[in-house]
VEXKOLMAR-846768 format. One line per field, with one value per residue: x, y, z of N, C-alpha, C in turn; residue number from 1; residue in one letter. Coordinates in Angstrom, 2 decimals, m for minus. Layout:
# residues N
n_u <- [X, ...] $
n_v <- [Y, ...] $
n_w <- [Z, ...] $
ca_u <- [X, ...] $
ca_v <- [Y, ...] $
ca_w <- [Z, ...] $
c_u <- [X, ...] $
c_v <- [Y, ...] $
c_w <- [Z, ...] $
nr <- [NUM, ...] $
rest <- [A, ...] $
***
This chain:
# residues 208
n_u <- [m44.18, m41.79, m39.62, m37.04, m36.60, m36.70, m34.35, m32.49, m32.95, m32.27, m29.36, m28.70, m29.44, m27.54, m25.32, m24.88, m24.43, m22.06, m20.46, m20.41, m18.69, m16.17, m15.44, m14.12, m16.04, m16.61, m14.74, m16.28, m18.65, m18.33, m17.70, m19.44, m21.57, m24.25, m24.74, m23.95, m25.22, m24.97, m22.37, m20.46, m21.31, m21.05, m18.15, m17.45, m18.38, m16.95, m14.37, m14.72, m15.11, m12.84, m11.23, m12.30, m13.68, m12.78, m12.55, m15.16, m16.62, m15.24, m16.26, m18.98, m18.73, m17.95, m19.89, m22.08, m20.96, m20.83, m23.25, m24.12, m25.77, m27.51, m30.14, m31.00, m30.92, m32.76, m35.02, m35.16, m35.48, m37.93, m39.57, m39.97, m39.15, m38.92, m39.72, m38.91, m36.93, m35.09, m34.19, m32.88, m31.07, m28.68, m27.69, m27.43, m25.48, m23.06, m23.06, m21.80, m19.25, m18.29, m18.72, m16.93, m14.50, m14.31, m14.31, m11.67, m9.97, m10.49, m9.33, m6.64, m5.63, m5.87, m5.14, m6.64, m6.52, m6.71, m9.35, m10.84, m10.50, m11.64, m14.37, m14.94, m14.95, m17.06, m19.16, m18.95, m19.66, m22.20, m23.52, m23.38, m25.04, m27.45, m27.88, m28.21, m30.40, m32.37, m32.64, m33.76, m32.02, m30.25, m27.23, m25.09, m23.20, m19.61, m17.00, m14.87, m15.89, m16.74, m14.41, m13.23, m14.76, m14.46, m11.46, m11.44, m12.96, m11.26, m9.05, m9.95, m10.88, m8.56, m7.03, m8.69, m8.39, m5.84, m3.80, m4.17, m4.84, m2.48, m0.05, 1.20, 2.39, 4.07, 6.21, 5.38, 3.47, 0.46, m1.98, m1.46, m0.54, m2.70, m4.54, m3.43, m3.51, m6.49, m6.85, m5.89, m7.53, m9.99, m9.53, m8.98, m11.20, m13.11, m12.39, m12.69, m15.55, m16.48, m15.50, m16.79, m19.30, m19.76, m21.38, m23.78, m23.99, m24.04, m22.59, m22.41, m24.99, m25.40, m25.20, m22.33] $
n_v <- [m2.65, m5.25, m6.80, m7.50, m5.92, m3.24, m3.44, m3.56, m1.17, 0.55, 0.14, 1.22, 3.77, 4.66, 5.10, 7.99, 8.94, 8.00, 8.92, 11.62, 11.73, 10.51, 12.18, 15.27, 18.40, 20.78, 23.75, 25.58, 25.48, 25.83, 28.46, 29.87, 32.62, 32.59, 30.70, 31.97, 32.72, 30.43, 30.02, 29.38, 26.98, 25.31, 25.22, 24.30, 21.71, 20.89, 20.85, 18.82, 16.58, 16.31, 15.54, 13.45, 12.05, 9.86, 7.55, 7.40, 6.86, 4.45, 2.89, 2.88, 1.72, m0.75, m1.88, m1.72, m3.31, m5.75, m6.50, m7.16, m9.32, m10.18, m9.26, m10.66, m13.27, m13.37, m12.76, m15.07, m17.00, m16.37, m16.44, m14.19, m13.02, m10.61, m8.65, m6.19, m6.42, m8.10, m6.30, m4.10, m5.35, m6.27, m3.57, m2.37, m3.96, m3.38, m0.59, 0.69, m0.14, 0.78, 3.66, 4.10, 3.45, 5.39, 7.64, 7.32, 7.27, 9.94, 11.29, 10.76, 8.34, 5.95, 4.27, 4.75, 2.61, 0.32, 0.76, 0.50, m2.10, m3.40, m2.52, m3.08, m5.76, m6.39, m5.40, m7.04, m9.55, m8.99, m8.60, m11.12, m12.42, m11.30, m12.04, m14.84, m14.91, m14.00, m16.34, m17.88, m18.94, m19.38, m18.04, m19.09, m17.76, m17.96, m19.50, m18.04, m15.49, m14.68, m14.55, m12.52, m10.39, m10.00, m9.48, m7.00, m5.46, m5.45, m4.18, m1.52, m0.42, m0.50, 1.53, 3.66, 4.28, 4.67, 2.80, 2.40, 0.41, m0.74, 0.66, 1.33, m0.79, m1.87, m0.83, m1.45, m0.93, m1.74, m1.43, m1.06, m3.55, m5.02, m4.11, m4.93, m7.87, m7.96, m7.13, m9.10, m11.32, m10.44, m10.42, m13.15, m14.26, m13.24, m14.57, m17.15, m17.21, m16.47, m18.73, m20.99, m20.38, m19.97, m21.31, m20.15, m18.27, m19.37, m19.77, m21.57, m21.63, m19.20, m16.37, m14.72] $
n_w <- [m2.20, m1.91, 0.62, m0.33, m2.57, m1.52, m0.02, m2.20, m3.50, m1.50, m1.46, m3.79, m3.35, m1.39, m2.68, m3.71, m1.27, m0.37, m2.25, m1.68, 0.58, m0.36, m2.50, m2.40, m1.47, m4.38, m4.87, m6.18, m5.18, m2.40, m2.30, m3.71, m4.36, m4.20, m2.27, 0.09, 2.31, 3.91, 3.85, 6.00, 7.17, 4.91, 4.45, 6.80, 6.71, 4.28, 5.33, 7.40, 5.81, 4.46, 6.48, 7.87, 5.76, 4.14, 5.90, 6.82, 4.23, 3.63, 5.58, 4.82, 2.29, 2.87, 4.39, 2.57, 0.48, 1.86, 2.08, m0.40, m2.32, m0.47, m0.73, m3.20, m1.87, 0.14, m1.57, m3.05, m0.99, 0.04, m1.99, m3.57, m5.80, m8.50, m11.47, m11.26, m9.13, m10.60, m12.55, m11.03, m9.03, m10.59, m11.27, m8.73, m7.73, m9.19, m9.15, m6.91, m6.81, m9.15, m8.76, m6.83, m7.92, m10.12, m8.64, m7.29, m9.56, m10.09, m8.17, m8.52, m7.32, m8.43, m11.45, m14.63, m16.33, m14.61, m13.54, m15.91, m16.62, m14.51, m14.53, m17.51, m17.38, m15.69, m17.42, m19.68, m18.51, m17.45, m19.86, m21.00, m19.29, m19.61, m22.21, m21.84, m20.12, m21.76, m23.17, m21.40, m19.53, m16.57, m15.28, m12.94, m10.14, m9.80, m7.87, m8.34, m9.04, m6.63, m5.23, m6.72, m6.03, m3.27, m3.24, m4.67, m3.02, m0.68, m1.84, m2.64, m0.20, 1.19, m0.40, m0.01, 2.74, 2.72, 3.26, 6.07, 8.82, 8.25, 7.48, 9.69, 10.53, 8.50, 5.83, 3.33, 0.33, 0.74, m0.34, m3.12, m3.96, m3.28, m5.18, m7.28, m7.01, m7.05, m9.83, m11.05, m10.33, m11.21, m14.03, m14.39, m13.39, m15.24, m17.60, m17.11, m16.52, m19.01, m20.68, m19.50, m20.04, m22.71, m24.40, m24.39, m26.24, m28.62, m31.20, m33.49, m34.54, m35.30, m37.81, m38.90] $
ca_u <- [m42.91, m41.38, m38.36, m35.75, m36.59, m36.47, m32.82, m31.83, m33.08, m31.32, m27.91, m28.56, m29.53, m26.28, m24.10, m24.62, m23.85, m20.65, m19.68, m20.27, m17.61, m15.11, m15.04, m14.64, m16.97, m15.84, m14.53, m17.28, m19.80, m18.06, m17.30, m20.78, m22.22, m25.65, m25.01, m23.47, m25.84, m24.69, m20.98, m19.66, m21.66, m20.45, m16.92, m17.20, m18.74, m15.88, m13.21, m14.90, m15.12, m11.42, m10.44, m12.97, m14.38, m12.26, m13.06, m16.80, m16.71, m14.84, m17.38, m20.16, m18.39, m17.75, m21.38, m22.85, m20.35, m20.98, m24.77, m24.31, m26.48, m28.58, m31.66, m31.15, m30.86, m34.14, m36.03, m35.29, m35.97, m39.27, m40.26, m40.43, m38.51, m39.85, m39.06, m38.13, m35.85, m34.19, m33.62, m32.15, m30.21, m27.38, m27.38, m26.95, m24.19, m21.94, m22.95, m21.04, m17.77, m18.00, m18.58, m15.70, m13.38, m14.26, m13.77, m10.35, m9.37, m10.64, m8.41, m5.47, m5.23, m6.17, m4.96, m7.81, m6.51, m7.33, m10.78, m11.50, m10.38, m12.85, m15.84, m15.18, m15.21, m18.52, m20.02, m18.94, m20.41, m23.56, m24.24, m23.54, m26.13, m28.65, m28.21, m28.54, m31.78, m33.17, m32.81, m34.55, m31.07, m29.68, m25.74, m24.96, m21.73, m18.75, m16.08, m13.79, m16.51, m16.86, m12.93, m13.00, m15.66, m13.66, m10.22, m11.74, m13.45, m10.16, m8.14, m10.81, m10.98, m7.19, m6.78, m9.46, m7.79, m4.36, m3.08, m4.51, m3.75, m1.02, 1.08, 2.02, 3.12, 5.19, 6.35, 4.94, 2.31, m0.43, m3.09, m1.06, m0.50, m4.08, m5.21, m2.72, m4.42, m7.86, m7.12, m5.56, m8.71, m10.95, m9.25, m9.24, m12.74, m14.08, m12.06, m13.42, m16.93, m16.81, m15.20, m17.84, m20.68, m19.69, m22.34, m24.84, m23.83, m24.36, m21.97, m22.64, m26.17, m25.61, m24.34, m21.52] $
ca_v <- [m3.13, m6.26, m6.18, m7.72, m4.59, m2.22, m3.47, m3.19, 0.25, 1.15, 0.06, 2.17, 5.19, 4.94, 5.54, 9.37, 9.47, 7.42, 9.89, 12.74, 11.57, 10.15, 13.25, 16.61, 19.44, 21.61, 25.16, 26.52, 25.32, 26.57, 29.96, 30.49, 33.84, 32.14, 30.13, 32.78, 32.65, 29.11, 29.69, 28.83, 25.55, 24.41, 25.32, 23.34, 20.42, 20.42, 20.40, 17.60, 15.55, 16.27, 15.01, 12.06, 11.50, 8.70, 6.63, 7.21, 6.40, 3.08, 2.19, 2.72, 0.69, m2.18, m2.30, m1.85, m4.42, m6.95, m6.84, m7.65, m10.74, m10.47, m9.09, m11.99, m14.45, m12.98, m12.94, m16.64, m17.80, m16.01, m16.56, m12.84, m12.59, m9.76, m8.20, m4.96, m6.94, m8.49, m5.17, m3.29, m6.09, m6.23, m2.36, m2.18, m4.86, m2.88, 0.78, 1.25, m0.25, 1.76, 4.92, 4.11, 3.37, 6.58, 8.63, 7.19, 7.84, 11.30, 11.63, 10.30, 7.41, 4.77, 4.36, 4.51, 1.26, m0.46, 0.97, 0.07, m3.52, m4.04, m2.18, m3.67, m7.16, m6.54, m5.01, m8.31, m10.75, m8.66, m8.80, m12.54, m12.89, m10.92, m13.07, m16.14, m14.69, m13.98, m17.77, m18.71, m19.69, m18.55, m18.34, m18.95, m17.15, m19.05, m19.21, m16.96, m14.34, m14.18, m13.99, m11.25, m9.34, m9.81, m8.71, m5.67, m4.77, m5.05, m2.99, m0.25, m0.06, m0.10, 2.84, 4.65, 4.42, 4.94, 1.59, 2.36, 0.66, m1.50, 1.50, 1.47, m2.08, m2.14, 0.28, m2.02, m0.45, m2.80, m1.10, m1.24, m4.96, m5.52, m3.80, m5.92, m9.10, m7.77, m7.13, m10.69, m12.05, m9.88, m10.91, m14.61, m14.73, m13.05, m15.44, m18.32, m17.02, m16.51, m19.82, m21.74, m20.12, m19.52, m21.94, m19.23, m17.51, m20.45, m19.53, m22.45, m21.41, m17.75, m15.99, m13.52] $
ca_w <- [m2.49, m0.91, 1.25, m1.19, m3.46, m0.65, 0.28, m3.42, m3.54, m0.41, m1.74, m4.92, m2.68, m0.49, m3.54, m3.45, 0.07, m0.48, m3.27, m1.06, 1.58, m1.11, m3.36, m1.70, m2.27, m5.32, m4.24, m6.74, m4.20, m1.22, m2.61, m4.47, m3.82, m4.17, m1.04, 0.91, 3.75, 4.59, 3.60, 7.02, 7.31, 3.86, 4.79, 7.96, 5.98, 3.50, 6.47, 7.94, 4.78, 4.06, 7.61, 8.14, 4.59, 3.69, 6.88, 6.58, 2.88, 3.82, 6.43, 3.91, 1.17, 3.61, 4.75, 1.30, m0.27, 2.70, 2.03, m1.70, m2.58, 0.53, m1.33, m3.75, m1.12, 0.67, m2.66, m3.37, 0.14, 0.23, m3.40, m3.93, m7.10, m9.33, m12.58, m10.77, m8.60, m11.59, m13.05, m10.10, m8.37, m11.09, m11.11, m7.30, m7.63, m9.96, m9.09, m5.79, m7.17, m10.27, m8.26, m6.01, m9.02, m10.75, m7.65, m7.14, m10.70, m10.30, m7.16, m8.89, m6.54, m9.22, m12.88, m15.37, m16.85, m13.57, m13.42, m17.03, m16.50, m13.64, m15.16, m18.63, m17.03, m15.42, m18.53, m20.42, m17.85, m17.41, m21.24, m21.07, m18.29, m20.30, m23.29, m21.10, m19.51, m23.03, m23.60, m20.16, m18.67, m15.33, m15.07, m11.47, m9.99, m9.61, m6.55, m8.72, m9.09, m5.14, m4.94, m7.39, m5.35, m2.05, m3.53, m5.25, m1.88, 0.11, m2.54, m2.74, 1.13, 1.37, m1.03, 0.73, 4.05, 2.58, 4.08, 7.54, 9.89, 7.85, 7.27, 11.02, 10.82, 7.41, 4.81, 2.01, m0.11, 0.74, m1.30, m4.59, m4.06, m3.18, m6.29, m8.37, m6.84, m7.47, m11.06, m11.60, m9.89, m12.06, m15.33, m14.42, m13.23, m16.50, m18.70, m16.50, m16.69, m20.41, m21.12, m18.95, m20.57, m24.14, m25.26, m24.38, m27.53, m29.69, m32.50, m34.52, m35.16, m35.68, m38.81, m38.43] $
c_u <- [m42.26, m39.91, m37.07, m35.49, m36.20, m34.99, m31.95, m31.70, m32.13, m29.65, m27.66, m28.50, m28.27, m25.17, m23.85, m23.99, m22.42, m19.82, m19.49, m19.06, m16.17, m14.56, m15.23, m15.45, m16.23, m15.85, m15.70, m18.51, m19.67, m17.86, m18.45, m21.29, m23.82, m25.81, m24.20, m23.81, m25.50, m23.19, m20.35, m19.80, m21.03, m19.07, m16.54, m17.42, m17.46, m14.56, m13.44, m14.85, m13.56, m10.80, m11.01, m13.64, m14.08, m12.65, m14.49, m16.94, m16.25, m15.74, m18.53, m19.91, m18.34, m19.28, m22.06, m22.36, m20.82, m22.40, m25.05, m24.73, m27.56, m29.99, m31.82, m31.53, m32.38, m35.32, m36.16, m35.78, m37.42, m40.19, m40.83, m39.59, m39.31, m38.96, m38.28, m36.70, m34.59, m33.37, m32.57, m31.02, m28.76, m26.81, m26.75, m25.63, m23.13, m21.83, m21.78, m19.60, m17.45, m17.84, m17.29, m14.30, m13.33, m13.81, m12.29, m9.64, m9.24, m9.57, m6.99, m4.85, m5.45, m5.89, m6.45, m7.71, m7.21, m8.76, m11.45, m11.38, m11.48, m14.17, m16.04, m15.55, m16.75, m19.45, m20.31, m19.85, m21.85, m24.23, m24.33, m24.71, m27.47, m29.09, m28.67, m30.13, m32.67, m33.60, m33.32, m33.39, m30.64, m28.13, m25.63, m23.49, m20.83, m17.81, m14.97, m14.58, m16.61, m15.43, m12.60, m13.62, m14.79, m12.38, m10.47, m12.21, m12.15, m9.37, m8.92, m10.63, m9.54, m6.78, m7.61, m8.80, m6.38, m3.55, m3.26, m5.13, m2.43, 0.03, 1.93, 2.68, 4.36, 5.18, 5.79, 3.51, 1.31, m1.51, m2.69, m1.14, m1.78, m4.76, m4.69, m3.42, m5.80, m7.93, m6.84, m6.83, m9.99, m10.81, m9.48, m10.73, m13.61, m13.61, m12.77, m14.80, m17.38, m16.65, m16.41, m19.26, m20.90, m20.85, m23.73, m25.06, m24.13, m23.88, m22.24, m24.10, m26.52, m24.66, m23.63, m20.98] $
c_v <- [m4.03, m5.90, m6.44, m6.30, m3.51, m2.21, m3.13, m1.76, 0.99, 1.14, 0.92, 3.54, 5.56, 5.39, 7.09, 9.79, 9.03, 8.49, 11.02, 12.72, 11.26, 11.30, 14.63, 17.57, 20.27, 23.12, 26.15, 26.49, 25.99, 27.95, 30.59, 31.65, 33.49, 31.51, 30.81, 32.92, 31.39, 28.76, 28.88, 27.42, 24.67, 24.31, 24.23, 21.96, 19.95, 20.01, 19.10, 16.40, 15.27, 15.56, 13.58, 11.45, 10.13, 7.37, 6.35, 6.44, 4.68, 2.32, 1.84, 1.74, m0.53, m2.74, m2.68, m3.13, m5.88, m7.31, m7.30, m9.19, m11.05, m10.12, m10.02, m13.11, m14.49, m13.35, m14.44, m17.28, m17.48, m16.09, m15.21, m12.29, m11.78, m9.14, m7.01, m5.29, m7.43, m7.45, m4.31, m4.09, m6.02, m4.68, m1.96, m2.83, m4.10, m1.15, 1.36, 1.10, 0.69, 3.07, 4.96, 4.12, 4.73, 7.74, 8.53, 7.57, 9.33, 12.04, 11.23, 9.19, 5.97, 5.08, 4.04, 3.16, 0.30, m0.51, 0.44, m1.47, m3.99, m3.73, m2.84, m5.04, m7.44, m6.26, m6.32, m9.31, m10.21, m8.89, m10.24, m12.98, m12.45, m11.71, m14.27, m16.06, m14.52, m15.41, m18.56, m19.19, m18.79, m19.06, m18.12, m18.34, m18.22, m18.62, m18.11, m15.70, m13.85, m13.80, m12.71, m10.02, m8.86, m9.14, m7.33, m4.83, m4.29, m3.97, m1.74, 0.44, 0.51, 1.20, 3.86, 5.10, 4.58, 3.96, 1.62, 1.10, 0.00, m0.56, 1.54, 0.23, m2.31, m0.93, m0.03, m1.22, m1.33, m2.60, m1.28, m2.89, m5.74, m5.38, m4.66, m7.34, m9.06, m7.66, m8.28, m11.40, m11.77, m10.59, m12.35, m14.91, m14.41, m13.92, m16.78, m18.27, m16.98, m18.12, m20.93, m21.65, m19.72, m20.10, m21.13, m18.63, m18.20, m19.90, m20.25, m22.09, m19.87, m17.43, m14.70, m12.84] $
c_w <- [m1.46, m0.34, 0.53, m2.06, m2.65, m0.26, m0.93, m3.59, m2.55, m0.87, m2.90, m4.10, m1.83, m1.49, m3.63, m2.26, 0.29, m1.12, m2.45, m0.01, 0.91, m2.11, m2.58, m2.42, m2.99, m4.49, m4.83, m5.76, m2.97, m1.17, m3.43, m3.67, m3.53, m2.95, 0.12, 2.39, 4.54, 4.30, 4.72, 7.21, 6.20, 4.10, 5.81, 7.39, 5.17, 4.39, 6.92, 7.15, 4.52, 5.29, 7.63, 6.93, 4.28, 4.62, 6.86, 5.37, 2.99, 4.56, 5.51, 2.85, 1.65, 3.81, 3.42, 0.39, 0.58, 2.65, 0.55, m1.66, m1.36, 0.13, m2.27, m3.03, m0.45, m0.35, m2.84, m2.28, 0.31, m0.86, m3.64, m5.18, m8.10, m10.48, m12.23, m10.12, m9.59, m12.26, m12.19, m9.42, m9.26, m11.11, m9.80, m7.19, m7.96, m9.56, m8.11, m6.26, m8.17, m9.80, m7.50, m7.15, m9.83, m9.84, m7.48, m8.23, m10.56, m9.26, m7.30, m8.02, m7.27, m10.66, m13.57, m16.03, m15.80, m13.56, m14.55, m17.06, m15.65, m14.10, m16.48, m18.40, m16.66, m16.50, m19.33, m19.84, m17.75, m18.74, m21.41, m20.43, m19.00, m21.45, m22.96, m20.66, m20.66, m23.44, m22.48, m19.46, m17.80, m15.20, m13.50, m11.30, m9.47, m8.32, m7.15, m8.89, m7.79, m4.78, m5.46, m6.60, m4.05, m2.40, m4.01, m3.80, m0.78, m0.47, m2.48, m1.15, 1.48, 0.74, m0.25, 2.00, 4.16, 3.45, 5.63, 7.80, 9.67, 7.88, 8.64, 11.32, 9.71, 6.49, 3.32, 1.85, m0.39, m0.35, m2.77, m4.87, m4.25, m4.54, m7.43, m8.33, m7.32, m9.16, m11.71, m11.32, m10.91, m13.52, m15.45, m14.36, m14.48, m17.54, m18.24, m16.71, m18.17, m20.86, m20.71, m19.59, m21.96, m24.99, m25.34, m25.78, m28.69, m31.20, m33.56, m35.33, m35.50, m36.96, m38.59, m39.86] $
nr <- [1, 2, 3, 4, 5, 6, 7, 8, 9, 10, 11, 12, 13, 14, 15, 16, 17, 18, 19, 20, 21, 22, 23, 24, 25, 26, 27, 28, 29, 30, 31, 32, 33, 34, 35, 36, 37, 38, 39, 40, 41, 42, 43, 44, 45, 46, 47, 48, 49, 50, 51, 52, 53, 54, 55, 56, 57, 58, 59, 60, 61, 62, 63, 64, 65, 66, 67, 68, 69, 70, 71, 72, 73, 74, 75, 76, 77, 78, 79, 80, 81, 82, 83, 84, 85, 86, 87, 88, 89, 90, 91, 92, 93, 94, 95, 96, 97, 98, 99, 100, 101, 102, 103, 104, 105, 106, 107, 108, 109, 110, 111, 112, 113, 114, 115, 116, 117, 118, 119, 120, 121, 122, 123, 124, 125, 126, 127, 128, 129, 130, 131, 132, 133, 134, 135, 136, 137, 138, 139, 140, 141, 142, 143, 144, 145, 146, 147, 148, 149, 150, 151, 152, 153, 154, 155, 156, 157, 158, 159, 160, 161, 162, 163, 164, 165, 166, 167, 168, 169, 170, 171, 172, 173, 174, 175, 176, 177, 178, 179, 180, 181, 182, 183, 184, 185, 186, 187, 188, 189, 190, 191, 192, 193, 194, 195, 196, 197, 198, 199, 200, 201, 202, 203, 204, 205, 206, 207, 208] $
rest <- [X, X, X, X, X, X, X, X, X, X, X, X, X, X, X, X, X, X, X, X, X, X, X, X, X, X, X, X, X, X, X, X, X, X, X, X, X, X, X, X, X, X, X, X, X, X, X, X, X, X, X, X, X, X, X, X, X, X, X, X, X, X, X, X, X, X, X, X, X, X, X, X, X, X, X, X, X, X, X, X, X, X, X, X, X, X, X, X, X, X, X, X, X, X, X, X, X, X, X, X, X, X, X, X, X, X, X, X, X, X, X, X, X, X, X, X, X, X, X, X, X, X, X, X, X, X, X, X, X, X, X, X, X, X, X, X, X, X, X, X, X, X, X, X, X, X, X, X, X, X, X, X, X, X, X, X, X, X, X, X, X, X, X, X, X, X, X, X, X, X, X, X, X, X, X, X, X, X, X, X, X, X, X, X, X, X, X, X, X, X, X, X, X, X, X, X, X, X, X, X, X, X, X, X, X, X, X, X] $
***
């Protein structure tokens, strides 16, 4: 397995670790009689996650998000593009963000509408890319796609950190405004992406 694919797989493998810190361990696990022999260790881990979990999750999210595209860049530079890489790369790109959104909705720190807008946009774009790939076309990312990614990253980290350290500077709910900006960028980038590449669908030569 080449280096780009190893990087991609590592980005996927880090998602369960991220979830471990962003979602508290269920009480059913900490109070399970089957795990009574390690109950003190489980309770200690739960407390640790409750105190430091958000900070660790934010660091994991920042690192993983920052390396988004590194595997693809290396694959192109070294001419190591593989079918496995083409399959795993878009999965790795979206899996961490989706996991974060689902976790934040579960924690009542994000509305399901916001999560669905972001996830829905990514599904539509991924579908369009698959259609283009089937026609032998490659759709490149736009500047708005990059802006969307950055704004989503900032918003999710701000929510995870509960506006730390900005809350010590101002009472403004930075995370809420950051998510609004991320949603606006998500919607606009999705529309821009669709309009620029609508020719891929070739409506004129298809019967509906």
